[in-house]
C-alpha positions as CSV (number, residue, x, y, z in Angstrom):
1,X,14.9,-37.5,-23.6
2,X,12.4,-35.2,-21.6
3,X,11.0,-36.7,-18.8
4,X,7.6,-36.4,-20.3
5,X,8.8,-38.4,-23.6
6,X,9.8,-41.5,-21.1
7,X,6.7,-42.0,-19.3
8,X,5.0,-43.2,-22.9
9,X,5.6,-46.5,-23.7
10,X,7.5,-47.7,-26.4
11,X,6.1,-50.6,-26.3
12,X,2.6,-52.5,-25.8
13,X,2.0,-55.9,-26.3
14,X,-1.9,-56.6,-25.7
15,X,-2.8,-60.0,-25.2
16,X,-1.1,-61.5,-27.8
17,X,-1.8,-64.7,-29.8
18,X,0.3,-66.1,-33.1
19,X,-0.1,-69.5,-34.4
20,X,2.1,-70.3,-38.2
21,X,-0.3,-70.1,-40.4
22,X,-1.0,-73.0,-43.3
23,X,-0.8,-73.7,-46.6
24,X,-4.1,-71.8,-47.0
25,X,-2.7,-68.8,-44.9
26,X,-5.0,-69.8,-42.2
27,X,-4.4,-71.4,-38.4
28,X,-4.9,-75.2,-39.0
29,X,-8.0,-76.1,-37.2
30,X,-7.2,-77.1,-33.4
31,X,-4.0,-76.0,-33.5
32,X,-3.1,-75.1,-30.3
33,X,-1.1,-71.4,-30.2
34,X,2.5,-70.9,-30.1
35,X,2.2,-67.3,-28.7
36,X,-0.8,-67.2,-25.9
37,X,-2.2,-64.6,-23.5
38,X,1.2,-62.6,-23.9
39,X,1.1,-59.4,-22.5
40,X,4.1,-56.7,-21.9
41,X,4.7,-53.0,-21.8
42,X,8.1,-51.6,-21.7
43,X,9.5,-47.5,-21.5
44,X,12.0,-45.7,-23.3
45,X,15.8,-46.8,-21.5
46,X,14.4,-50.0,-20.5
47,X,16.9,-53.1,-21.8
48,X,14.9,-56.3,-21.3
49,X,16.5,-59.4,-20.9
50,X,14.1,-61.8,-22.8
51,X,14.7,-65.9,-21.2
52,X,13.6,-68.9,-21.7
53,X,14.4,-72.7,-23.1
54,X,14.8,-73.6,-27.0
55,X,11.3,-73.7,-28.3
56,X,9.7,-71.4,-26.1
57,X,8.8,-68.8,-28.9
58,X,11.3,-66.2,-27.7
59,X,12.7,-65.7,-31.5
60,X,8.5,-65.9,-32.9
61,X,7.7,-63.2,-30.1
62,X,10.5,-60.7,-31.7
63,X,9.7,-61.4,-35.0
64,X,6.1,-60.2,-34.4
65,X,7.5,-57.3,-32.5
66,X,9.8,-56.3,-35.2
67,X,7.2,-56.7,-38.1
68,X,8.0,-59.8,-39.3
69,X,4.7,-61.5,-38.9
70,X,1.3,-60.7,-39.2
71,X,-0.9,-59.9,-36.1
72,X,-3.8,-57.8,-34.8
73,X,-3.1,-54.2,-34.8
74,X,-3.9,-53.8,-30.8
75,X,-2.0,-57.1,-30.0
76,X,1.3,-55.2,-30.4
77,X,2.2,-51.4,-30.8
78,X,6.0,-49.9,-31.1
79,X,6.0,-46.1,-30.7
80,X,2.2,-45.9,-30.6
81,X,2.0,-47.6,-34.3
82,X,1.7,-51.8,-35.4
83,X,5.2,-52.5,-36.8
84,X,3.3,-55.2,-39.8
85,X,0.9,-52.0,-40.8
86,X,3.5,-49.2,-40.7
87,X,6.5,-49.9,-42.7
88,X,7.8,-46.9,-41.7
89,X,9.1,-48.0,-38.4
90,X,11.8,-49.9,-40.1
91,X,12.0,-47.6,-42.9
92,X,13.0,-44.6,-40.6
93,X,15.4,-47.1,-38.2
94,X,13.2,-46.3,-35.4
95,X,12.6,-50.0,-35.2
96,X,15.5,-52.3,-35.9
97,X,16.1,-55.8,-35.6
98,X,19.4,-57.8,-35.5
99,X,18.9,-61.7,-35.3
100,X,20.5,-64.9,-37.0
101,X,23.5,-64.7,-39.4
102,X,24.2,-63.0,-43.1
103,X,22.9,-66.3,-45.2
104,X,21.2,-66.9,-48.1
105,X,19.1,-70.2,-50.0
106,X,20.4,-71.2,-53.3
107,X,18.4,-73.7,-55.4
108,X,18.9,-76.7,-55.6
109,X,22.3,-76.6,-53.6
110,X,21.2,-75.7,-49.9
111,X,19.7,-73.6,-47.4
112,X,21.1,-71.2,-44.7
113,X,24.7,-71.0,-46.3
114,X,26.4,-67.9,-45.0
115,X,26.6,-64.8,-47.7
116,X,30.7,-64.9,-48.3
117,X,30.6,-61.8,-51.3
118,X,34.1,-60.8,-52.0
119,X,33.7,-57.2,-50.6
120,X,35.4,-55.3,-48.2
121,X,33.9,-54.1,-44.9
122,X,34.5,-50.8,-45.5
123,X,32.9,-50.9,-48.8
124,X,30.0,-52.5,-47.2
125,X,29.6,-49.8,-43.9
126,X,30.3,-46.9,-45.6
127,X,27.8,-47.8,-48.7
128,X,24.9,-47.1,-45.9
129,X,24.0,-43.6,-46.5
130,X,22.3,-40.5,-44.5
131,X,24.9,-41.9,-41.6
132,X,26.0,-39.9,-38.6
133,X,29.9,-39.8,-39.4
134,X,31.0,-39.9,-35.4
135,X,28.4,-42.5,-35.0
136,X,29.9,-44.7,-37.5
137,X,33.1,-44.2,-36.5
138,X,32.1,-45.1,-33.2
139,X,30.6,-48.1,-33.7
140,X,33.4,-49.1,-35.6
141,X,36.1,-48.8,-33.0
142,X,33.1,-50.3,-30.6
143,X,33.2,-53.5,-32.2
144,X,36.9,-53.9,-33.7
145,X,35.5,-53.7,-37.0
146,X,38.6,-53.8,-39.5
147,X,37.6,-52.1,-42.5
148,X,40.2,-54.1,-44.5
149,X,38.2,-57.4,-43.8
150,X,37.1,-59.1,-46.6
151,X,34.0,-61.0,-46.3
152,X,34.9,-63.6,-48.3
153,X,38.0,-64.1,-46.2
154,X,36.4,-63.0,-42.5
155,X,35.6,-65.6,-39.9
156,X,31.6,-65.8,-38.5
157,X,32.7,-63.7,-35.8
158,X,34.5,-61.0,-37.9
159,X,31.1,-61.3,-40.5
160,X,29.4,-60.6,-37.3
161,X,30.7,-57.9,-36.2
162,X,30.0,-55.9,-39.7
163,X,26.6,-57.0,-39.7
164,X,25.7,-55.4,-36.0
165,X,27.6,-52.2,-37.2
166,X,25.7,-51.9,-40.1
167,X,22.5,-52.5,-38.2
168,X,23.1,-50.0,-35.6
169,X,24.4,-47.1,-37.6
170,X,20.9,-45.3,-37.7
171,X,20.4,-44.4,-34.6
172,X,17.2,-46.5,-33.3
173,X,14.3,-46.3,-30.9
174,X,13.8,-49.7,-30.3
175,X,15.8,-52.0,-30.7
176,X,15.4,-55.8,-31.0
177,X,18.7,-58.8,-30.3
178,X,18.1,-62.4,-31.7
179,X,21.4,-64.2,-30.5
180,X,23.1,-61.5,-32.0
181,X,26.5,-62.0,-29.5
182,X,26.6,-65.6,-30.1
183,X,30.1,-65.3,-32.4
184,X,31.7,-62.1,-31.0
185,X,34.8,-62.6,-27.9
186,X,34.5,-61.9,-24.8
187,X,35.8,-58.0,-25.4
188,X,33.8,-57.1,-28.5
189,X,30.7,-58.8,-26.5
190,X,31.4,-56.2,-23.7
191,X,32.2,-53.0,-25.4
192,X,28.6,-53.9,-27.5
193,X,26.9,-54.1,-24.1
194,X,28.2,-51.0,-23.0
195,X,27.4,-49.3,-26.2
196,X,23.9,-50.6,-26.1
197,X,23.2,-49.4,-22.3
198,X,24.6,-46.2,-23.1
199,X,22.4,-45.8,-26.2
200,X,19.2,-46.5,-23.6
201,X,20.8,-44.4,-20.8
202,X,21.4,-41.2,-22.8
203,X,19.3,-41.6,-25.8
204,X,15.5,-43.6,-23.9
205,X,15.7,-46.8,-26.0
206,X,14.3,-49.6,-25.7
207,X,16.3,-52.8,-26.3
208,X,14.9,-56.6,-26.1
209,X,18.0,-59.0,-25.8
210,X,17.1,-62.5,-26.5
211,X,20.4,-64.8,-25.2
212,X,21.3,-67.8,-23.2
213,X,24.8,-66.4,-22.7
214,X,24.7,-64.7,-19.0
215,X,28.0,-63.5,-18.5
216,X,28.6,-60.1,-18.2
217,X,24.9,-59.4,-17.8
218,X,24.7,-59.4,-14.6
219,X,24.0,-55.8,-13.9
220,X,22.9,-54.8,-17.7
221,X,19.4,-55.5,-17.5
222,X,16.9,-53.3,-16.4
223,X,13.9,-56.0,-17.0
224,X,13.9,-59.9,-17.2
225,X,11.0,-61.6,-19.3
226,X,10.8,-65.2,-19.4
227,X,8.6,-67.6,-21.4
228,X,8.1,-71.1,-21.8
229,X,5.3,-72.7,-23.9
230,X,4.8,-69.1,-25.6
231,X,3.1,-67.7,-22.5
232,X,4.1,-65.3,-20.4
233,X,6.2,-66.3,-17.2
234,X,7.5,-63.6,-15.0
235,X,8.7,-59.9,-16.2
236,X,10.0,-57.8,-13.3
237,X,12.5,-55.3,-12.7
238,X,15.9,-56.9,-12.3
239,X,16.2,-55.1,-9.0
240,X,12.8,-57.0,-7.8
241,X,14.5,-60.7,-8.7
242,X,17.8,-59.8,-6.9
243,X,15.5,-59.4,-4.1
244,X,14.0,-62.3,-4.3
245,X,16.8,-64.6,-5.1
246,X,20.5,-64.9,-3.4
247,X,21.7,-66.5,-7.1
248,X,23.6,-64.9,-9.7
249,X,21.5,-63.8,-13.1
250,X,22.8,-67.3,-14.6
251,X,22.2,-69.6,-11.7
252,X,18.2,-67.8,-11.1
253,X,17.8,-68.5,-14.9
254,X,19.2,-71.8,-14.3
255,X,16.6,-72.7,-11.9
256,X,13.7,-72.0,-13.7
257,X,14.5,-73.9,-16.7
258,X,15.8,-76.8,-14.2
259,X,12.2,-76.7,-12.9
260,X,10.4,-76.0,-16.6
261,X,12.3,-78.9,-17.5
262,X,11.1,-81.1,-14.4
263,X,7.4,-79.8,-14.7
264,X,7.5,-81.1,-18.5
265,X,9.1,-84.5,-18.0
266,X,6.4,-85.2,-15.3
267,X,3.5,-84.2,-18.0
268,X,5.0,-86.7,-20.4
269,X,4.9,-89.2,-18.2
270,X,1.3,-88.8,-16.8
271,X,0.0,-88.4,-20.7
272,X,2.4,-91.9,-21.5
273,X,0.6,-93.3,-18.5
274,X,-2.7,-92.6,-19.3
275,X,-2.7,-93.2,-23.1
276,X,-3.1,-89.9,-24.6
277,X,0.4,-88.7,-27.0
278,X,3.1,-88.1,-25.3
279,X,3.7,-84.3,-27.0
280,X,1.1,-82.3,-27.4
281,X,0.2,-80.9,-30.8
282,X,2.2,-77.7,-32.0
283,X,2.0,-75.8,-35.2
284,X,5.4,-74.7,-36.7
285,X,5.4,-73.5,-40.3
286,X,2.9,-75.6,-42.3
287,X,3.6,-78.9,-40.5
288,X,1.9,-80.5,-37.2
289,X,4.5,-81.0,-34.5
290,X,4.5,-83.5,-32.1
291,X,2.5,-85.4,-33.8
292,X,2.5,-89.3,-34.1
293,X,0.5,-89.7,-37.8
294,X,3.2,-87.0,-39.4
295,X,0.3,-85.3,-41.0
296,X,1.4,-82.3,-43.3
297,X,-0.9,-79.8,-44.3
298,X,0.8,-79.1,-47.6
299,X,1.9,-81.8,-50.8
300,X,4.1,-83.0,-48.6
301,X,6.9,-81.2,-50.0
302,X,9.1,-78.3,-47.9
303,X,9.4,-75.4,-50.3
304,X,12.7,-75.1,-52.6
305,X,13.5,-78.8,-51.2
306,X,13.8,-82.1,-53.8
307,X,13.1,-84.6,-50.7
308,X,9.2,-85.3,-49.5
309,X,8.5,-83.9,-46.0
310,X,6.9,-87.6,-45.2
311,X,10.0,-89.8,-44.5
312,X,9.7,-93.0,-46.8
313,X,7.5,-91.4,-49.5
314,X,7.5,-90.0,-52.2
315,X,4.9,-87.4,-52.6
316,X,1.0,-87.1,-51.4
317,X,-1.3,-84.8,-51.6
318,X,-4.4,-83.8,-49.0
319,X,-7.5,-83.6,-50.5
320,X,-10.9,-83.9,-49.4
321,X,-9.7,-85.0,-45.7
322,X,-7.8,-87.6,-47.7
323,X,-4.3,-88.7,-48.4
324,X,-4.3,-89.9,-51.9
325,X,-0.8,-91.3,-54.1
């Protein structure tokens, strides 16, 4: 990549604010934003490690960047375009999102059921058209994929390798990884991280990697971004973090999370002592999480489920601010 191209941001987040919509498609009145006033700029070649506690908003941030949630066009720009409004970003492979496992939903049977088709890894990988054969062969070697694997007989880690391989077949400019290496063994993870680092250094790709596993990451990222409660707490090059902390990367992140947890416990204790609700209201999906009254914003039934979302009740309808049975 030319030097002048590396001076142009690949990702620009400008005061991002996001709340999951209710049943009417709008944020419930009075709901606190899940992501609030978050700004970040990354350039070609940057390898950003996104860290934070469970529920901090990491997955939501990655999905917004990946164009899976609607926000104002000026809030998130990927390669100068809005990922949600310009679908050519993902269709071309320039923007790639890898997160979660291959799963499906079966009506009245269950949610998040692993996909276990009786198909070989070779048929799946070679079935992707328009792929550079050299890149395909390199990824198969890096991830240690056995083309004879059958998806209905393979392990979680083997299916994950095939998933990653297929997700990286097209050369990307921006790659979003959400806990994608959780099922990989030590060798596969190390080889994958080495491949991704080479992609950034040689092709000027930008990667955001959200993970809780820090083995082998000491010298991998160029930047660290730490979020808590949906807000940016720190965004800094790894070299500067090493200058101010003599701890390892894992111990440094651990110290941030422990401080955050201690502060949260202190806030809960103070709120309880003052008679306020122990948890602040936070909207997730169509429900208000942490609301002692257990209010819902739909008719009390979760999509596709046979059981009510209100414990101990059969069916509710929200009408004119009154719950009718």
